[in-house]
C-alpha positions in Angstrom: 116.7 113.3 241.4 113.2 112.0 241.9 114.3 108.6 242.8 116.9 110.0 245.6 113.9 112.1 247.0 111.7 109.2 247.4 114.4 107.2 249.1 115.1 109.8 251.5 111.6 110.5 252.5 111.0 106.6 252.8 113.9 106.0 255.4 111.5 107.0 258.5 108.6 105.2 257.4 110.8 102.0 256.5 112.2 102.2 260.1 108.4 102.6 261.4 107.1 99.5 260.1 110.3 97.5 260.7 111.2 97.1 256.9 115.1 97.8 257.3 117.6 94.9 256.9 117.9 93.2 260.4 119.6 89.8 261.4 116.5 87.8 262.7 118.6 84.7 263.5 120.4 86.7 266.3 117.6 89.0 267.5 115.3 85.9 267.5 117.6 84.2 270.0 117.7 87.0 272.4 115.1 88.3 274.8 112.9 91.5 274.2 114.9 93.4 276.8 118.3 92.3 275.4 117.1 93.4 271.8 115.9 96.8 273.4 119.4 97.4 275.2 121.2 96.9 271.6 118.9 99.1 270.1 119.2 101.7 272.5 123.0 101.6 271.8 122.6 101.7 268.2 120.1 104.4 268.5 122.4 106.6 270.6 125.3 106.2 268.3 123.1 107.0 265.1 121.2 110.1 266.6 124.0 112.6 266.9 125.2 111.8 263.5 121.6 112.4 262.1 121.5 115.6 264.0 124.8 116.7 262.6 123.5 115.5 259.1 120.5 117.6 259.4 122.1 120.7 260.5 124.9 120.5 257.7 122.2 119.9 255.1 119.9 122.6 256.1 123.0 124.8 255.8 124.1 123.4 252.4 120.4 123.9 251.1 120.2 127.2 252.4 123.6 128.4 250.5 122.3 126.6 247.6 119.2 128.6 247.4 120.9 131.8 248.1 123.6 131.3 245.3 121.1 129.7 242.9 123.4 126.7 242.8 122.8 124.6 239.6 123.7 120.7 239.2 125.7 121.4 235.9 125.2 117.8 234.9 123.2 118.0 232.0 121.5 120.9 229.5 118.8 121.2 231.7 121.0 122.1 234.8 118.3 122.4 237.5 118.8 124.1 240.9 119.9 121.8 243.6 118.2 123.4 246.7 115.3 121.5 246.3 117.1 118.2 246.5 119.1 119.4 249.2 116.0 120.4 251.3 114.3 117.0 250.8 117.5 115.2 251.9 117.4 117.3 255.0 113.8 116.6 255.6 114.4 113.0 255.2 117.0 113.0 257.6 115.1 115.1 260.0 112.1 112.6 259.8 114.5 109.8 260.4 116.0 111.5 263.5 112.5 112.0 264.6 111.4 108.2 264.2 114.6 107.0 265.7 113.8 109.3 268.8 110.5 107.4 268.8 112.1 104.1 268.5 114.6 104.9 271.4 111.6 105.7 273.7 110.0 102.4 272.6 113.2 100.7 273.5 113.7 102.4 276.9 110.2 101.5 277.4 110.9 97.8 276.9 113.9 98.0 279.2 112.2 99.5 282.2 109.3 96.9 281.8 106.7 99.2 279.9 106.7 102.0 282.7 103.5 104.0 282.7 101.5 101.3 281.4 98.1 100.6 282.9 97.3 97.1 284.0 93.6 97.8 284.7 91.2 96.1 282.4 
């Protein structure tokens, strides 16, 4: 349960520091704008799925809290709502980070709009 929580909470940070697996041979051969377009398409496909996951996991965690659901997989049989809540939080943070990455990619596509050229 602890490793699952650590993994879920680390997803957004891994995206922020660019530690997810990528194919550098392909992305290195493309321009920054083309890479940004591909990223926008991927993020736009992934974001609705993450919003749905957050919604469903929050409902699942709330139901588990109300019913005091336990794992039933050991003699300890801990309640599972804390784990489901961590999963929900992890996917929520990933959705926020994907939103930030989406804005960065859109900024690259449109030539860093809003950037000040004054030095």
